N, C-alpha and C positions, 0 to 999 in steps of 0.2 A: 575321577582318580581315587584310588584307594588311600587310606590313611598312611599305610606303610610306605607308599611311594613318594610322600612329601618329606623332603629333608631341607632344613633351614639353609644349609650351605651348598645346595645343588645349584651352582651358578648357571650351568647350561640350561636347566629347566626355567630358572628365573628370567634369563635373558631371551631365550628362544621358545619357551613353552614346550609342548610335546611335539611340535611340528619341526621338520628338518630345516636347516638354514636356508635352503632354496625357497622356502615358503615366503621369505621376505620379498622375493621378486613378484610373487602372486599378490602379496599385500599391496605392492606398488600399483599393480594393474587394477586391483579392486578399488583402491582409493581414488584413482583417476576416474573410473567409471561412476562411482557413487557421488563424487564431487560434481561431476558434469550433470548427473541426474538431479542433484539437489539444486543446482543453478537453474536448470530448466523448470523444475517444479515450482520454485519460488517465483520465477519470472512469470509463469502462467497463472499464478494465484493473484497477480495484480500488484499494483504499487503500494497499496495500503498494507499489504502483508509485511513489507519490509520496514515501514514506518520511517524512523530517522536513520536507520542503517541502510547501507547499500545492499544490493542483492547478494554480491559476493561475500560480504561480511556476515549476512544471515546464513549463507551456506556453510561458511567456516564455523560459525557457532553451533550449527546442527551437527557438523562433522565432529567437533570437539566433544559434544555431549555423548556421541556414540563411542568415542575413543576411550574416555576416562574410565567408565565403569568396568568393562572387561579386563583392562590392563591392571586395575587395582584389585579386583575381586576373583577373577577366574584363574585357578592354578594352571590351567592348560594354555593360557595366553602369556607369551613372554613380554617383558618390558620393552625390548627392542622393537617389537611390532608396533606397540602403541607409540613409542617415541618416533618411529619412522613415519607413521601416519600424521602425527602432530607436525613434524617437520614438513611433510608434503603439503598439508593443508595450509600452513603458513606460507610456504613457497608459492602455492597456487594463488593465494590472495594477493601477495606482493607482486607476483609476476603479472597477474591479470590487471592490477592497478597500473603497472608500468606500461603495458601494451595499450591499455585504454587511453592513457595520457598521450601516447604516440599516435593513436588511430581513433578518430571520431566515429568511424564506421563500427569499430569493435565496441566502443562505448555505447553507441546507440543500440547495437545488437544485444549487449549484456544488460543494460539498465532501462532501455526504452527511451521515450522522449517526453518532454514536458507537454501537457495538453491543456487547452483552455476548456473549462467546464461551465463557466458562466460568462456571458457577453452582454453588456448593456441590460442587466437584470433578467436575462433569459437563459435558462439552463440548456446546455448542449447535450441533449439526451444520448445521442449516438456516442459521443466521447465518454460520457459517464458509463454507458453500458460496456464500452470497450475496456474501461478502467475498472470495471466491476464495483462501481460506486453507486450506492442508493441515494435517493433524494434525502432521506432522513439522516444519513451520514453527513451529507453536505450541509443540511440545515443545522445540525448539531455544531459543526465547525463554525458556521456563521454566527450562531447564537453566542458561542464562546467569545466572539469578537465584539459583542454588543450590538449586532445587527438584527433588526426586527423584521426587515422587509427586503425582498429581492430588488426593489427599486433603489435601495441604498448602495447597490453593488455595481461597479463598473466592470471589473474583471476578477475572475478567480482562476488561478492556474494550479493544476496538480503537477508537482515537480516529479522528476523521474525517480527520486528516492522516497516518494510517498507523502511529502509535506505539502501544505497548501500555502499559496501566496495570494493574499486578498487585497484588492485595491477598491476603495470606496469611491462612489461617484461624487464629483465636486458639487453637483446639484441633484440631490436625491429626488426621485420621482415616485409616482404610484407604482405598486407592484403586488406581488404575491406575499402574503404573510407567511412567516416560517415558524410561527409559534407552535408548540405541541397542541394537537387538536382538542385534547380534553381539558386544557387549562383556559377556562373562560376569563378568569380574572386578569391574566396578563395581556389579553387582547385589548385592554384599555390603552396600551401603548401605541395603538394605531387608530386612525380615524377614517371616515369615508372620504373617497376622492371627490373633490368638488366638480371635476370634469365628467364624472359618471362613466369612467372607462371600465372595460372588462379585462380580466386577466385569466389566462389559461391555467387551469389547475395542474396540468401535466408538465408544462415546461416553463411557465411564468411569463409567456409572451403577453405584452400589453397591447390592447386593441382599442382604438378610439370609437369604433362602431358598436353601438349598443344592440347587438344582435346575438343572442345567446345560442341560437340554433345552428350557426355556421361552424365550419371546421377551422381549427387553428392552422394558419399558413405555415407554421414551423413544424408542428408534430402531428397534425391531422386529428387532434383530439377535439371532441365537441362538448367538453365540460368547462364551463366558465364561471367565474365568481366576480362580484363587484371588486374593483381594484381598491386597495387601501394605501394610505400613506402613514408613515411613522409620525408619532406625535412630535418628535424632535424637529421634523421638517415643516410642520404646520406653522 
């Protein structure tokens, strides 16, 4: 816009911008499509993308971020367009929550399901791959809970909204160390397994047969290490 086209009391331009009033109908259609695409994109990025927020809440936050700047800074964009999109984003989030409460199928479609990623000290690699979760991400979460060894873990669930639920084993057993590989000093927190068991370095499966050349029955890896037990359970 030219400088001479900007007038402080030009109410029509402030509210509607340079577009005609019918453009608000197009804004409605655009918002619906963008919101749906945001939901799909965040859903495909995996549970950890959303963290403590639900996927619909992340989509609303992204939508709000796109709304605020043009409405405040661009003289060609009217306030009514921004306000309409704000109202639509709020309505979508509230409406989606309402229908998710009424329909478990919709809730599952929108947020996904809780998945088990560790069972009896063994990582569920297929579930981790589907959730786009790496081993080191899992190990970091376990270390933050004071866990030194997969043998201390009974179950780990990745909730639909991206948080972890960790249940420790009542009787810790030997397993795979989850210490950072370059930190030699901290490895003193674990000791050798007296039963001389082996553990798969890929999934953490514990094997009582001392044969390092065989394939892991869980993940088909052929890489094994001597199982370790945490010092607290010795």
